BAVO-240317 format. One line per field, with one value per residue: residue number from 1; y, z, x of N, C-alpha, C in turn. Coordinates in nm, 2 decimals, padded with zeros to 4 digits. Example, Ala and Ser with C-alpha at 12.3 -4.5 7.8 and 13.67 -1.06 7.14 Angstrom:
! BAVO-240317
pos = (1/2) $
npy = (-00.57/-00.22) $
npz = (00.78/00.71) $
npx = (01.32/01.28) $
capy = (-00.45/-00.11) $
capz = (00.78/00.71) $
capx = (01.23/01.37) $
cpy = (-00.33/00.00) $
cpz = (00.78/00.79) $
cpx = (01.32/01.29) $
! end
This chain:
! BAVO-240317
pos = (1/2/3/4/5/6/7/8/9/10/11/12/13/14/15/16/17/18/19/20/21/22/23/24/25/26/27/28/29/30/31/32/33/34/35/36/37/38/39/40/41/42/43/44/45/46/47/48/49/50/51/52/53/54/55/56/57/58/59/60/61/62/63/64/65/66/67/68/69/70/71/72/73/74/75/76/77/78/79/80/81/82/83/84/85/86/87/88/89/90/91/92/93/94/95/96/97/98/99/100/101/102/103/104/105/106/107/108/109/110/111/112/113/114/115/116/117/118/119/120/121/122/123/124/125/126/127/128/129/130/131/132/133/134/135/136/137/138/139/140/141/142/143/144/145/146/147/148/149/150/151/152/153/154/155/156/157/158/159/160/161/162/163/164/165/166/167/168/169/170/171/172/173/174/175/176/177/178/179/180/181/182/183/184/185/186/187/188/189/190/191/192/193/194/195/196/197/198/199/200/201/202/203/204/205/206/207/208/209/210/211/212/213/214/215/216/217/218/219/220/221/222/223/224/225/226/227/228/229/230/231/232/233/234/235/236/237/238/239/240/241/242/243/244/245/246/247/248/249/250/251/252/253/254/255/256/257/258/259/260/261/262/263/264/265/266/267/268/269/270/271/272/273/274/275/276/277/278/279/280/281/282/283/284/285/286/287/288/289/290/291/292/293/294/295/296/297/298/299/300/301/302/303/304/305/306/307/308/309/310/311) $
npy = (-06.56/-06.31/-06.04/-06.04/-05.89/-05.81/-05.60/-05.31/-05.42/-05.72/-05.96/-05.82/-05.86/-05.73/-05.69/-05.92/-06.03/-06.27/-06.60/-06.91/-07.09/-06.92/-06.77/-06.97/-07.03/-06.78/-06.76/-06.99/-06.92/-06.69/-06.70/-06.75/-06.52/-06.32/-06.39/-06.33/-06.05/-05.97/-05.87/-06.04/-06.10/-06.35/-06.51/-06.69/-06.59/-06.34/-06.13/-05.81/-05.62/-05.55/-05.29/-05.29/-05.17/-05.24/-05.41/-05.49/-05.54/-05.63/-05.90/-05.96/-05.78/-05.89/-06.12/-06.04/-06.03/-06.30/-06.34/-06.19/-06.33/-06.57/-06.48/-06.39/-06.64/-06.77/-06.61/-06.65/-06.92/-07.21/-07.38/-07.53/-07.52/-07.79/-07.83/-07.64/-07.44/-07.30/-07.08/-07.00/-07.03/-06.99/-07.05/-07.15/-07.00/-06.86/-07.08/-07.24/-07.07/-07.07/-07.34/-07.36/-07.20/-07.34/-07.63/-07.88/-07.89/-07.98/-07.88/-07.75/-07.65/-07.46/-07.38/-07.23/-07.28/-07.52/-07.51/-07.36/-07.55/-07.75/-07.62/-07.55/-07.80/-07.89/-07.70/-07.75/-08.01/-07.94/-07.81/-08.00/-08.03/-08.18/-08.38/-08.26/-08.05/-08.01/-07.99/-07.87/-07.84/-07.64/-07.46/-07.24/-07.14/-07.34/-07.55/-07.87/-08.04/-08.32/-08.23/-08.04/-07.74/-07.57/-07.31/-07.09/-06.94/-06.66/-06.49/-06.21/-06.32/-06.33/-06.13/-06.22/-06.37/-06.43/-06.40/-06.31/-06.45/-06.71/-06.77/-06.75/-06.96/-07.18/-07.15/-07.20/-07.46/-07.59/-07.53/-07.59/-07.64/-07.35/-07.25/-07.01/-06.76/-06.60/-06.31/-06.13/-05.85/-05.62/-05.35/-05.13/-04.81/-04.65/-04.63/-04.52/-04.18/-04.00/-03.82/-03.83/-03.84/-03.89/-04.07/-04.28/-04.35/-04.44/-04.66/-04.82/-04.87/-05.01/-05.24/-05.34/-05.39/-05.57/-05.77/-05.77/-05.82/-05.77/-05.58/-05.46/-05.28/-05.28/-05.28/-05.39/-05.65/-05.73/-05.73/-05.94/-06.15/-06.18/-06.27/-06.51/-06.65/-06.58/-06.36/-06.06/-06.05/-05.91/-05.64/-05.49/-05.22/-05.23/-05.07/-04.83/-04.96/-05.01/-04.94/-04.69/-04.53/-04.62/-04.65/-04.81/-04.77/-04.51/-04.52/-04.69/-04.51/-04.33/-04.48/-04.58/-04.41/-04.39/-04.66/-04.72/-04.55/-04.67/-04.90/-05.13/-05.27/-05.50/-05.70/-05.93/-05.86/-05.58/-05.49/-05.56/-05.39/-05.13/-05.16/-05.20/-04.95/-04.79/-04.90/-04.83/-04.55/-04.53/-04.63/-04.44/-04.22/-04.29/-04.43/-04.70/-04.96/-05.18/-05.46/-05.67/-05.92/-06.10/-06.35/-06.52/-06.80/-06.75/-06.91/-07.08/-06.94/-06.80/-06.57/-06.47/-06.29/-06.01/-05.76/-05.69/-05.37/-05.19/-05.21) $
npz = (-01.28/-01.04/-00.91/-00.87/-01.10/-01.66/-01.80/-01.97/-02.28/-02.38/-02.15/-01.89/-01.77/-01.53/-01.41/-01.34/-01.17/-00.95/-00.93/-01.05/-00.83/-00.61/-00.68/-00.67/-00.39/-00.30/-00.38/-00.26/00.01/00.02/-00.11/00.02/00.19/-00.01/-00.16/00.03/00.04/-00.21/-00.52/-00.60/-00.50/-00.39/-00.61/-00.65/-00.75/-00.81/-00.97/-01.14/-01.10/-01.34/-01.44/-01.63/-01.85/-01.71/-01.52/-01.18/-00.92/-00.70/-00.74/-01.00/-01.14/-01.10/-01.23/-01.49/-01.67/-01.73/-01.87/-02.10/-02.21/-02.28/-02.48/-02.67/-02.73/-02.85/-03.07/-03.22/-03.27/-03.47/-03.39/-03.08/-02.82/-02.75/-02.58/-02.33/-02.22/-01.93/-01.85/-01.57/-01.37/-01.11/-00.84/-00.99/-01.07/-01.32/-01.49/-01.39/-01.45/-01.73/-01.77/-01.71/-01.91/-02.14/-02.16/-02.26/-02.28/-02.19/-01.94/-01.86/-01.61/-01.53/-01.28/-01.09/-00.82/-00.57/-00.35/-00.46/-00.66/-00.49/-00.36/-00.59/-00.69/-00.48/-00.49/-00.74/-00.70/-00.51/-00.67/-00.85/-01.08/-01.12/-01.30/-01.54/-01.51/-01.47/-01.30/-01.30/-01.14/-01.25/-01.42/-01.65/-01.86/-01.93/-02.01/-02.10/-02.21/-02.30/-02.49/-02.70/-02.72/-02.80/-02.73/-02.55/-02.24/-02.05/-01.77/-01.62/-01.57/-01.77/-01.73/-01.55/-01.67/-01.75/-01.99/-02.28/-02.52/-02.44/-02.32/-02.54/-02.70/-02.55/-02.58/-02.85/-02.87/-02.75/-02.88/-03.07/-03.43/-03.58/-03.34/-03.06/-02.86/-02.57/-02.39/-02.09/-01.94/-01.79/-01.96/-02.06/-02.17/-02.33/-02.38/-02.10/-02.10/-02.13/-01.84/-01.73/-01.44/-01.24/-01.36/-01.40/-01.13/-01.04/-01.20/-01.13/-00.86/-00.88/-01.03/-00.86/-00.63/-00.71/-00.81/-01.09/-01.34/-01.62/-01.74/-02.04/-02.35/-02.58/-02.84/-02.81/-02.74/-02.98/-03.16/-03.06/-03.08/-03.36/-03.43/-03.30/-03.44/-03.43/-03.46/-03.39/-03.34/-03.23/-03.00/-02.70/-02.50/-02.16/-01.95/-01.89/-01.76/-01.50/-01.16/-00.98/-00.77/-00.53/-00.19/-00.04/-00.21/-00.16/00.10/00.09/-00.06/00.14/00.33/00.19/00.16/00.43/00.47/00.29/00.38/00.63/00.56/00.52/00.29/00.25/00.34/00.19/00.20/00.24/00.04/-00.18/-00.13/-00.17/-00.44/-00.56/-00.52/-00.68/-00.93/-00.96/-00.98/-01.21/-01.41/-01.39/-01.49/-01.74/-01.81/-01.79/-01.94/-01.92/-02.09/-02.32/-02.53/-02.84/-02.99/-03.28/-03.46/-03.71/-03.93/-03.93/-03.80/-03.71/-03.89/-04.12/-04.32/-04.19/-03.93/-03.67/-03.58/-03.27/-03.04) $
npx = (02.96/03.04/03.22/03.50/03.70/03.98/04.27/04.37/04.42/04.61/04.76/04.95/05.27/05.34/05.11/04.95/04.76/04.60/04.73/04.60/04.57/04.56/04.34/04.14/04.15/04.07/03.80/03.70/03.71/03.55/03.31/03.06/03.02/03.02/02.79/02.60/02.62/02.59/02.41/02.20/01.96/01.86/01.89/02.10/02.35/02.60/02.56/02.53/02.23/01.98/01.79/01.56/01.29/00.98/01.08/01.04/01.14/01.41/01.48/01.38/01.54/01.79/01.76/01.73/01.96/01.99/01.76/01.81/02.03/01.91/01.74/01.92/02.05/01.83/01.79/02.02/02.03/01.96/01.78/01.64/01.88/02.10/02.31/02.46/02.73/02.88/03.11/03.28/03.08/03.01/02.79/02.59/02.37/02.30/02.30/02.08/01.87/01.88/01.84/01.57/01.47/01.53/01.42/01.49/01.76/02.09/02.33/02.65/02.86/03.15/03.38/03.64/03.65/03.63/03.45/03.24/03.15/03.05/02.84/02.68/02.61/02.45/02.24/02.14/02.04/01.84/01.66/01.57/01.73/01.95/02.00/02.03/02.21/02.54/02.86/03.20/03.52/03.77/04.03/03.93/04.08/04.25/04.10/03.97/03.73/03.52/03.32/03.10/02.95/02.64/02.60/02.81/02.84/02.95/02.94/03.03/03.28/03.47/03.65/03.83/04.03/04.37/04.48/04.32/04.32/04.36/04.12/03.95/04.05/03.98/03.70/03.68/03.77/03.55/03.32/03.03/02.98/02.85/02.78/02.76/02.93/02.86/02.92/02.90/03.00/03.24/03.39/03.65/03.56/03.73/04.09/04.29/04.36/04.67/04.76/04.50/04.43/04.23/04.06/04.24/04.31/04.06/04.00/04.22/04.16/03.93/04.02/04.22/04.06/03.87/04.02/04.10/04.29/04.30/04.12/03.97/03.94/03.66/03.75/04.00/03.94/03.80/04.02/04.18/03.99/03.96/04.21/04.19/04.01/03.75/03.46/03.29/02.95/02.74/02.67/02.58/02.51/02.47/02.49/02.32/02.12/02.19/02.17/02.33/02.31/02.19/02.07/02.26/02.48/02.54/02.61/02.84/03.01/03.06/03.21/03.43/03.67/03.78/03.83/04.03/04.23/04.29/04.40/04.24/04.18/04.32/04.18/03.94/03.66/03.65/03.81/03.65/03.43/03.55/03.64/03.40/03.27/03.45/03.39/03.12/03.15/03.31/03.13/02.92/03.07/03.11/03.34/03.37/03.20/02.92/02.87/02.69/02.79/02.80/02.98/03.09/03.22/03.46/03.47/03.24/03.04/02.72/02.50/02.63/02.87/03.07/02.99/02.77/02.64/02.68/02.42) $
capy = (-06.53/-06.17/-06.00/-06.00/-05.86/-05.81/-05.46/-05.26/-05.50/-05.85/-05.97/-05.74/-05.93/-05.65/-05.68/-06.05/-06.07/-06.39/-06.72/-06.99/-07.15/-06.81/-06.74/-07.08/-07.01/-06.66/-06.79/-07.09/-06.86/-06.58/-06.72/-06.74/-06.37/-06.25/-06.42/-06.26/-05.91/-05.95/-05.81/-06.14/-06.11/-06.49/-06.57/-06.77/-06.53/-06.21/-06.05/-05.68/-05.61/-05.46/-05.23/-05.26/-05.13/-05.36/-05.48/-05.44/-05.55/-05.67/-06.03/-05.95/-05.71/-05.98/-06.23/-05.99/-06.07/-06.43/-06.33/-06.14/-06.44/-06.67/-06.42/-06.40/-06.77/-06.81/-06.53/-06.70/-07.07/-07.26/-07.46/-07.52/-07.57/-07.92/-07.83/-07.51/-07.44/-07.18/-07.06/-06.91/-07.05/-06.96/-07.15/-07.21/-06.91/-06.84/-07.22/-07.28/-06.99/-07.12/-07.47/-07.34/-07.14/-07.45/-07.75/-08.00/-07.87/-08.02/-07.77/-07.79/-07.53/-07.47/-07.28/-07.27/-07.30/-07.64/-07.47/-07.33/-07.67/-07.82/-07.54/-07.56/-07.93/-07.89/-07.62/-07.83/-08.11/-07.89/-07.77/-08.11/-08.01/-08.25/-08.47/-08.18/-07.95/-08.07/-07.88/-07.91/-07.75/-07.63/-07.33/-07.24/-07.10/-07.46/-07.65/-07.96/-08.13/-08.39/-08.18/-07.93/-07.67/-07.49/-07.18/-07.08/-06.81/-06.61/-06.37/-06.14/-06.41/-06.31/-06.03/-06.29/-06.44/-06.36/-06.38/-06.33/-06.55/-06.85/-06.79/-06.78/-07.09/-07.27/-07.15/-07.26/-07.61/-07.65/-07.47/-07.67/-07.56/-07.27/-07.21/-06.87/-06.73/-06.48/-06.25/-06.02/-05.81/-05.48/-05.31/-04.99/-04.74/-04.61/-04.63/-04.40/-04.08/-03.94/-03.71/-03.85/-03.91/-03.94/-04.20/-04.39/-04.39/-04.51/-04.79/-04.90/-04.92/-05.12/-05.35/-05.40/-05.43/-05.69/-05.86/-05.77/-05.79/-05.75/-05.50/-05.42/-05.21/-05.37/-05.29/-05.49/-05.79/-05.76/-05.77/-06.07/-06.24/-06.20/-06.36/-06.64/-06.72/-06.53/-06.22/-06.01/-06.05/-05.83/-05.58/-05.41/-05.15/-05.25/-04.97/-04.75/-05.03/-05.04/-04.83/-04.66/-04.43/-04.68/-04.61/-04.87/-04.71/-04.38/-04.56/-04.73/-04.39/-04.27/-04.56/-04.62/-04.33/-04.43/-04.80/-04.71/-04.49/-04.76/-05.02/-05.25/-05.34/-05.63/-05.80/-05.94/-05.79/-05.43/-05.47/-05.57/-05.26/-05.02/-05.19/-05.17/-04.80/-04.74/-04.94/-04.74/-04.41/-04.55/-04.64/-04.31/-04.12/-04.34/-04.48/-04.84/-05.00/-05.31/-05.50/-05.80/-05.94/-06.23/-06.39/-06.64/-06.85/-06.68/-07.01/-07.14/-06.87/-06.75/-06.43/-06.43/-06.21/-05.88/-05.75/-05.61/-05.25/-05.20/-05.16) $
capz = (-01.15/-01.03/-00.80/-00.91/-01.24/-01.73/-01.81/-02.11/-02.36/-02.33/-02.02/-01.86/-01.67/-01.41/-01.36/-01.37/-01.08/-00.88/-01.00/-01.04/-00.70/-00.52/-00.71/-00.61/-00.25/-00.28/-00.39/-00.16/00.14/00.02/-00.19/00.11/00.23/-00.13/-00.19/00.12/00.02/-00.36/-00.56/-00.67/-00.44/-00.38/-00.74/-00.65/-00.83/-00.76/-01.09/-01.14/-01.13/-01.45/-01.42/-01.76/-01.84/-01.67/-01.40/-01.07/-00.80/-00.71/-00.79/-01.14/-01.19/-01.10/-01.33/-01.63/-01.75/-01.78/-01.98/-02.22/-02.26/-02.34/-02.60/-02.77/-02.78/-02.94/-03.19/-03.30/-03.29/-03.57/-03.31/-02.94/-02.79/-02.68/-02.47/-02.30/-02.13/-01.86/-01.80/-01.46/-01.34/-00.97/-00.78/-01.09/-01.09/-01.46/-01.55/-01.35/-01.52/-01.87/-01.77/-01.72/-02.04/-02.24/-02.08/-02.32/-02.29/-02.09/-01.91/-01.79/-01.56/-01.49/-01.19/-01.03/-00.68/-00.52/-00.27/-00.55/-00.72/-00.39/-00.35/-00.71/-00.69/-00.38/-00.54/-00.86/-00.64/-00.45/-00.78/-00.94/-01.21/-01.11/-01.41/-01.66/-01.48/-01.41/-01.26/-01.29/-01.10/-01.35/-01.47/-01.79/-01.95/-01.96/-02.00/-02.21/-02.18/-02.41/-02.53/-02.79/-02.68/-02.89/-02.68/-02.43/-02.17/-01.95/-01.71/-01.52/-01.55/-01.87/-01.68/-01.46/-01.74/-01.75/-02.14/-02.35/-02.63/-02.39/-02.30/-02.67/-02.74/-02.48/-02.64/-02.99/-02.86/-02.70/-02.94/-03.18/-03.55/-03.57/-03.20/-03.03/-02.73/-02.51/-02.28/-02.02/-01.85/-01.79/-02.06/-02.07/-02.29/-02.40/-02.30/-02.01/-02.17/-02.04/-01.75/-01.67/-01.31/-01.16/-01.42/-01.37/-00.99/-01.02/-01.27/-01.05/-00.74/-00.93/-01.07/-00.74/-00.53/-00.76/-00.86/-01.23/-01.40/-01.76/-01.80/-02.17/-02.44/-02.68/-02.96/-02.78/-02.75/-03.12/-03.23/-03.01/-03.13/-03.50/-03.43/-03.24/-03.53/-03.40/-03.50/-03.30/-03.41/-03.16/-02.88/-02.65/-02.37/-02.06/-01.84/-01.85/-01.68/-01.37/-01.07/-00.91/-00.66/-00.43/-00.05/00.00/-00.28/-00.10/00.22/00.04/-00.09/00.27/00.41/00.11/00.19/00.56/00.46/00.22/00.47/00.74/00.50/00.54/00.17/00.25/00.36/00.07/00.21/00.23/-00.10/-00.27/-00.11/-00.24/-00.58/-00.61/-00.53/-00.79/-01.05/-00.98/-01.03/-01.35/-01.49/-01.40/-01.57/-01.88/-01.83/-01.80/-02.00/-01.89/-02.22/-02.36/-02.66/-02.90/-03.08/-03.36/-03.53/-03.85/-04.04/-03.92/-03.71/-03.77/-03.92/-04.24/-04.30/-04.13/-03.79/-03.64/-03.50/-03.13/-03.02) $
capx = (03.03/03.08/03.29/03.64/03.69/04.10/04.32/04.38/04.51/04.65/04.81/05.07/05.34/05.35/04.97/04.90/04.66/04.63/04.75/04.48/04.56/04.52/04.20/04.06/04.14/03.99/03.66/03.66/03.70/03.47/03.18/02.94/02.99/02.99/02.65/02.52/02.62/02.57/02.28/02.13/01.82/01.82/01.91/02.22/02.45/02.64/02.56/02.46/02.09/01.95/01.66/01.50/01.15/00.90/01.14/00.96/01.20/01.55/01.49/01.36/01.66/01.90/01.73/01.72/02.07/01.96/01.65/01.88/02.11/01.82/01.69/02.03/02.06/01.72/01.81/02.13/02.03/01.87/01.68/01.66/02.01/02.11/02.41/02.51/02.85/02.89/03.25/03.28/02.94/02.97/02.71/02.49/02.25/02.26/02.26/01.95/01.77/01.88/01.78/01.42/01.43/01.55/01.39/01.55/01.90/02.19/02.41/02.77/02.92/03.29/03.43/03.78/03.63/03.57/03.34/03.12/03.10/02.97/02.71/02.61/02.54/02.34/02.13/02.08/01.96/01.72/01.56/01.54/01.80/02.08/02.02/02.07/02.31/02.66/02.96/03.34/03.62/03.88/04.07/03.87/04.19/04.32/04.00/03.96/03.62/03.48/03.19/03.08/02.83/02.57/02.63/02.90/02.82/03.05/02.88/03.12/03.39/03.58/03.75/03.93/04.13/04.50/04.51/04.19/04.34/04.34/03.98/03.89/04.10/03.89/03.57/03.69/03.77/03.43/03.20/02.98/02.97/02.74/02.75/02.80/02.99/02.80/03.00/02.85/03.11/03.28/03.49/03.69/03.51/03.85/04.21/04.31/04.44/04.78/04.72/04.37/04.46/04.11/04.02/04.34/04.30/03.94/04.02/04.31/04.10/03.84/04.10/04.28/03.96/03.79/04.11/04.09/04.42/04.30/04.01/04.02/03.84/03.59/03.84/04.11/03.88/03.78/04.14/04.22/03.89/03.99/04.33/04.16/03.92/03.61/03.42/03.18/02.82/02.64/02.71/02.47/02.56/02.37/02.52/02.21/02.02/02.25/02.15/02.45/02.28/02.11/02.12/02.39/02.59/02.58/02.68/02.97/03.08/03.11/03.31/03.55/03.79/03.85/03.87/04.16/04.33/04.32/04.46/04.16/04.16/04.39/04.07/03.86/03.53/03.66/03.86/03.53/03.36/03.62/03.64/03.26/03.25/03.52/03.32/03.01/03.19/03.35/03.01/02.86/03.15/03.12/03.48/03.35/03.07/02.88/02.82/02.65/02.85/02.79/03.09/03.07/03.34/03.46/03.45/03.11/02.95/02.59/02.49/02.69/03.00/03.06/02.97/02.65/02.68/02.64/02.28) $
cpy = (-06.38/-06.16/-05.96/-05.97/-05.89/-05.67/-05.42/-05.34/-05.64/-05.85/-05.89/-05.82/-05.86/-05.64/-05.81/-06.10/-06.20/-06.51/-06.81/-07.05/-07.04/-06.77/-06.84/-07.06/-06.89/-06.69/-06.90/-07.02/-06.76/-06.59/-06.69/-06.59/-06.29/-06.27/-06.34/-06.11/-05.87/-05.90/-05.91/-06.16/-06.26/-06.56/-06.66/-06.72/-06.40/-06.12/-05.91/-05.69/-05.51/-05.42/-05.19/-05.22/-05.26/-05.43/-05.41/-05.45/-05.61/-05.81/-06.03/-05.88/-05.80/-06.09/-06.17/-06.02/-06.21/-06.43/-06.28/-06.25/-06.54/-06.61/-06.42/-06.54/-06.81/-06.73/-06.59/-06.84/-07.10/-07.35/-07.46/-07.58/-07.70/-07.92/-07.69/-07.52/-07.30/-07.17/-06.96/-06.91/-07.01/-07.08/-07.19/-07.12/-06.90/-06.98/-07.26/-07.20/-07.04/-07.26/-07.46/-07.29/-07.25/-07.58/-07.88/-08.00/-07.93/-07.90/-07.81/-07.66/-07.55/-07.35/-07.32/-07.30/-07.43/-07.61/-07.44/-07.45/-07.74/-07.75/-07.56/-07.69/-07.95/-07.81/-07.69/-07.94/-08.06/-07.84/-07.88/-08.10/-08.09/-08.33/-08.39/-08.08/-08.02/-07.96/-07.95/-07.80/-07.75/-07.48/-07.32/-07.19/-07.23/-07.57/-07.74/-08.07/-08.20/-08.35/-08.06/-07.86/-07.58/-07.34/-07.19/-06.94/-06.78/-06.48/-06.32/-06.24/-06.38/-06.22/-06.10/-06.35/-06.36/-06.33/-06.41/-06.44/-06.69/-06.87/-06.83/-06.91/-07.20/-07.27/-07.22/-07.41/-07.67/-07.60/-07.56/-07.58/-07.48/-07.21/-07.06/-06.86/-06.60/-06.44/-06.14/-05.97/-05.66/-05.46/-05.16/-04.93/-04.69/-04.62/-04.50/-04.30/-04.04/-03.82/-03.72/-03.92/-03.96/-04.07/-04.31/-04.44/-04.48/-04.65/-04.88/-04.95/-05.03/-05.25/-05.42/-05.46/-05.56/-05.79/-05.88/-05.73/-05.75/-05.68/-05.44/-05.35/-05.32/-05.38/-05.39/-05.63/-05.82/-05.80/-05.91/-06.18/-06.28/-06.30/-06.50/-06.71/-06.69/-06.40/-06.18/-05.99/-05.94/-05.77/-05.49/-05.35/-05.16/-05.15/-04.89/-04.82/-05.06/-04.91/-04.81/-04.56/-04.49/-04.64/-04.68/-04.82/-04.59/-04.41/-04.61/-04.62/-04.32/-04.35/-04.59/-04.54/-04.38/-04.58/-04.80/-04.66/-04.58/-04.89/-05.15/-05.32/-05.47/-05.74/-05.81/-05.86/-05.64/-05.40/-05.47/-05.44/-05.15/-05.04/-05.16/-05.03/-04.74/-04.78/-04.85/-04.60/-04.42/-04.56/-04.51/-04.21/-04.17/-04.40/-04.63/-04.87/-05.15/-05.36/-05.64/-05.82/-06.08/-06.24/-06.52/-06.68/-06.79/-06.78/-07.06/-07.06/-06.82/-06.61/-06.38/-06.34/-06.07/-05.88/-05.65/-05.49/-05.27/-05.14/-05.06) $
cpz = (-01.15/-00.92/-00.81/-01.05/-01.31/-01.75/-01.95/-02.19/-02.30/-02.21/-02.00/-01.75/-01.53/-01.34/-01.38/-01.28/-01.01/-00.97/-00.97/-00.90/-00.60/-00.55/-00.66/-00.46/-00.21/-00.28/-00.29/-00.03/00.14/-00.05/-00.10/00.14/00.10/-00.18/-00.10/00.09/-00.13/-00.39/-00.62/-00.62/-00.44/-00.51/-00.76/-00.74/-00.77/-00.88/-01.06/-01.17/-01.25/-01.45/-01.55/-01.74/-01.81/-01.55/-01.27/-00.94/-00.82/-00.77/-00.95/-01.21/-01.20/-01.21/-01.48/-01.72/-01.81/-01.89/-02.11/-02.29/-02.34/-02.47/-02.71/-02.82/-02.88/-03.07/-03.28/-03.34/-03.40/-03.51/-03.17/-02.91/-02.72/-02.57/-02.46/-02.20/-02.07/-01.80/-01.69/-01.40/-01.20/-00.91/-00.87/-01.12/-01.23/-01.52/-01.51/-01.43/-01.67/-01.88/-01.78/-01.85/-02.15/-02.18/-02.14/-02.33/-02.17/-02.07/-01.83/-01.74/-01.51/-01.39/-01.13/-00.88/-00.65/-00.43/-00.36/-00.62/-00.62/-00.37/-00.47/-00.72/-00.60/-00.43/-00.66/-00.80/-00.58/-00.55/-00.88/-01.07/-01.21/-01.23/-01.54/-01.64/-01.41/-01.40/-01.25/-01.22/-01.19/-01.37/-01.62/-01.90/-02.00/-01.97/-02.12/-02.17/-02.31/-02.45/-02.62/-02.76/-02.79/-02.85/-02.55/-02.37/-02.07/-01.89/-01.60/-01.48/-01.65/-01.81/-01.59/-01.54/-01.75/-01.90/-02.21/-02.46/-02.57/-02.36/-02.43/-02.73/-02.68/-02.55/-02.78/-02.98/-02.82/-02.77/-03.06/-03.31/-03.55/-03.44/-03.18/-02.89/-02.69/-02.39/-02.22/-01.92/-01.87/-01.89/-02.05/-02.19/-02.38/-02.32/-02.21/-02.07/-02.07/-01.96/-01.69/-01.54/-01.23/-01.23/-01.39/-01.23/-00.97/-01.08/-01.19/-00.93/-00.77/-00.96/-00.95/-00.65/-00.58/-00.83/-01.01/-01.30/-01.55/-01.82/-01.93/-02.24/-02.53/-02.80/-02.94/-02.80/-02.90/-03.19/-03.19/-03.07/-03.28/-03.51/-03.38/-03.33/-03.50/-03.46/-03.41/-03.39/-03.35/-03.04/-02.83/-02.51/-02.27/-01.94/-01.80/-01.76/-01.53/-01.28/-00.98/-00.80/-00.55/-00.29/-00.01/-00.08/-00.22/00.04/00.19/00.01/00.03/00.33/00.33/00.15/00.32/00.55/00.39/00.31/00.58/00.69/00.51/00.41/00.16/00.29/00.25/00.08/00.18/00.09/-00.20/-00.25/-00.19/-00.39/-00.64/-00.62/-00.65/-00.92/-01.07/-01.03/-01.18/-01.45/-01.50/-01.49/-01.71/-01.91/-01.85/-01.85/-01.96/-02.02/-02.23/-02.51/-02.71/-03.00/-03.16/-03.43/-03.67/-03.96/-04.04/-03.85/-03.78/-03.81/-04.04/-04.22/-04.24/-03.99/-03.77/-03.56/-03.36/-03.12/-02.91) $
cpx = (03.07/03.18/03.43/03.63/03.82/04.15/04.33/04.48/04.54/04.73/04.94/05.14/05.35/05.21/04.89/04.79/04.70/04.65/04.62/04.46/04.51/04.38/04.10/04.04/04.05/03.84/03.61/03.63/03.58/03.34/03.06/02.92/02.96/02.84/02.56/02.51/02.60/02.43/02.18/01.99/01.77/01.83/02.03/02.33/02.49/02.65/02.49/02.31/02.07/01.81/01.60/01.35/01.07/00.95/01.09/01.04/01.34/01.57/01.48/01.48/01.77/01.88/01.74/01.83/02.05/01.85/01.72/01.96/02.02/01.76/01.80/02.05/01.95/01.74/01.92/02.12/01.93/01.76/01.72/01.80/02.01/02.20/02.46/02.63/02.86/03.03/03.25/03.13/02.90/02.90/02.59/02.37/02.20/02.22/02.12/01.84/01.76/01.82/01.62/01.38/01.44/01.54/01.45/01.70/01.97/02.28/02.53/02.84/03.07/03.32/03.56/03.76/03.56/03.44/03.22/03.07/03.01/02.83/02.62/02.54/02.43/02.22/02.06/01.99/01.83/01.61/01.53/01.61/01.93/02.10/02.06/02.18/02.43/02.77/03.10/03.42/03.74/03.91/04.02/03.97/04.26/04.22/04.00/03.86/03.58/03.34/03.20/02.95/02.77/02.59/02.72/02.87/02.92/03.00/02.97/03.23/03.51/03.69/03.85/04.04/04.26/04.53/04.38/04.21/04.32/04.20/03.91/03.93/04.01/03.75/03.58/03.69/03.64/03.30/03.16/02.98/02.84/02.70/02.80/02.85/02.92/02.87/02.92/02.95/03.14/03.39/03.52/03.62/03.62/03.97/04.22/04.40/04.56/04.72/04.58/04.38/04.34/04.06/04.11/04.33/04.17/03.95/04.11/04.25/04.00/03.91/04.16/04.17/03.89/03.88/04.09/04.21/04.41/04.17/04.05/03.90/03.77/03.68/03.95/04.06/03.85/03.91/04.19/04.12/03.92/04.11/04.30/04.05/03.77/03.58/03.30/03.06/02.72/02.71/02.60/02.53/02.45/02.39/02.41/02.11/02.07/02.22/02.27/02.43/02.18/02.16/02.25/02.50/02.64/02.66/02.83/03.06/03.14/03.22/03.43/03.67/03.86/03.90/04.01/04.26/04.38/04.38/04.38/04.13/04.24/04.29/03.97/03.73/03.55/03.72/03.74/03.45/03.42/03.62/03.50/03.23/03.32/03.45/03.20/03.04/03.23/03.23/02.94/02.93/03.16/03.26/03.47/03.21/03.04/02.81/02.78/02.70/02.81/02.91/03.05/03.20/03.34/03.44/03.30/03.00/02.83/02.60/02.56/02.81/02.97/03.03/02.85/02.70/02.63/02.50/02.28) $
! end
């Protein structure tokens, strides 16, 4: 799920973002327009397009993150996965792609939006995947399902959680022995230094526009992961694969200042526009990195002791 984005460090009571009920209403009202203006090119998701070598068009760019997830799952698993869990599944775009990559797997998606559950079930039916893809409406910080997944994925949804330790506790409850957690999301490259006013303004506009109360550094996540019984196995910076100078990006750069001056950011559409413009600048400046991470449980996780360096 894309579109709203966590802050430097664990939850800040002065920057707690929307409560779960408000977030549910936000997505129930805005999923349809966000899908129309998102970059998924018909892929039933609002994820960033990744323009890797060999990617020829917008649809392939939107699908590339799912290709990378499937590759990481194969690299970490001792065999084909039997059950995959998607936390923040949106309307199912990533799940459908993984269902095609792993034709014997069952998949379960969780979203806080009832509207997204309805759309996801309709899309699964239209693709003949309803028997293998199931969807639940729930707050994944408080999730308790009777299942253990071989892999848990969270694409552009981790940043919505109010406390990273709650997200990781959910993963621990639902991860099978030897399973992995895969996160694709935005992370601060480094804490905002004192006096770095341009960086602070840009990060704040991104956080406010995309409803991200807890954007954090990779080091912050690592520290919380260790306390939660996980360790980082893999990290890869996908930021160089994002195009931030498309024609529509230049248009957004022109309209964002008057939108802010007119106070239009109280409307979700315009808040998303301004937040997206801030995110593009933060990525160009190297202030935010779009990363693919793999976490394993410290007691049973794959890969042996230690941590792989960032690719």
